[in-house]
C-alpha positions in Angstrom: -11.7 9.4 1.0 -9.1 7.1 2.3 -9.5 5.0 -0.8 -9.1 7.8 -3.1 -5.9 9.1 -1.1 -4.5 5.8 -1.8 -5.1 5.5 -5.4 -3.8 9.3 -5.8 -0.7 8.3 -3.8 -0.3 5.0 -6.2 -0.7 7.0 -9.2 1.9 9.9 -8.1 4.3 6.8 -7.6 4.1 5.8 -11.1 6.6 8.2 -12.4 9.0 6.7 -10.2 8.9 3.6 -12.0 10.8 5.0 -15.0 13.5 6.0 -12.6 16.8 4.3 -13.1 17.2 3.0 -9.7 19.1 -0.3 -8.5 17.2 -3.0 -10.1 16.4 -5.2 -7.2 14.6 -2.2 -5.3 13.1 -0.8 -8.6 11.6 -4.5 -9.3 10.4 -5.0 -5.6 8.7 -1.3 -5.7 7.0 -1.9 -9.3 5.8 -5.5 -8.3 4.5 -4.5 -4.9 2.9 -1.5 -6.5 1.0 -3.4 -8.9 -0.2 -6.0 -6.1 -2.0 -3.3 -4.4 -4.8 -2.2 -6.4 -6.4 -5.9 -7.0 -6.1 -6.0 -3.2 -7.9 -2.6 -3.1 -10.7 -3.7 -5.2 -11.0 -7.3 -3.6 -11.3 -5.4 -0.3 -14.1 -3.2 -1.7 -16.0 -6.3 -3.3 -15.6 -7.7 0.2 -17.7 -5.1 2.1 -20.9 -6.9 1.6 -19.2 -10.3 2.4 -19.5 -12.1 5.8 -17.3 -10.4 8.5 -14.5 -13.4 8.1 -14.0 -12.6 4.3 -14.2 -8.9 4.5 -11.6 -9.2 7.2 -9.3 -11.5 5.5 -9.3 -9.0 2.2 -8.7 -6.2 4.7 -5.6 -7.9 6.4 -4.3 -8.8 2.8 -4.3 -5.2 1.7 -2.9 -4.1 5.1 0.1 -6.4 4.6 0.6 -5.3 1.2 1.0 -1.7 2.2 3.3 -2.9 5.4 5.3 -4.5 2.6 5.5 -1.4 0.2 6.5 0.5 3.3 9.4 -1.8 4.1 10.5 -1.5 0.4 10.2 2.5 0.8 12.3 2.3 3.8 15.1 0.0 2.4 15.1 1.8 -1.0 14.6 5.4 -0.1 17.8 6.7 -1.8 17.5 4.2 -4.9 14.0 5.2 -5.5 14.8 8.9 -4.9 11.7 9.0 -2.5 11.5 12.0 -0.1 11.0 11.9 3.6 7.3 13.3 2.9 6.5 10.1 0.7 7.5 7.9 3.5 5.5 9.9 5.8 2.4 9.9 3.5 2.9 6.2 3.0 3.1 5.7 6.9 -0.1 7.4 7.3 -1.9 5.2 4.9 -0.4 2.1 6.7 -1.5 3.5 10.2 -5.2 4.3 8.9 -5.5 0.9 7.5 -4.2 -0.7 10.4 -6.7 1.3 12.7 -9.5 0.5 10.3 -8.7 -3.1 10.3 -8.4 -3.2 14.1 -11.8 -1.3 14.4 -13.7 -3.4 11.9 -12.1 -6.7 12.8 -11.6 -6.5 16.3 -7.7 -7.2 16.1 
């Protein structure tokens, strides 16, 4: 269910790509948004892999979500993000961090 919510949130962010925002924020946001789906796929593909490989893929995904969250916070006004957008994303970050800690013992 969590993965579905992440894909839905990413899909909801796509219309924001057309917003004429500050170029640096818009470019950073677009780049980071595009970076996440391959990391999600890599994590799903690694579920049957050895623990170290699975944890490495999960860590990369968590780091990507954290980086996107930093962009959300820094560029909230330029990207016209609502507080609810930030809260939704922060919930995804928290869920992924907890899942990583539980699965990888970190």
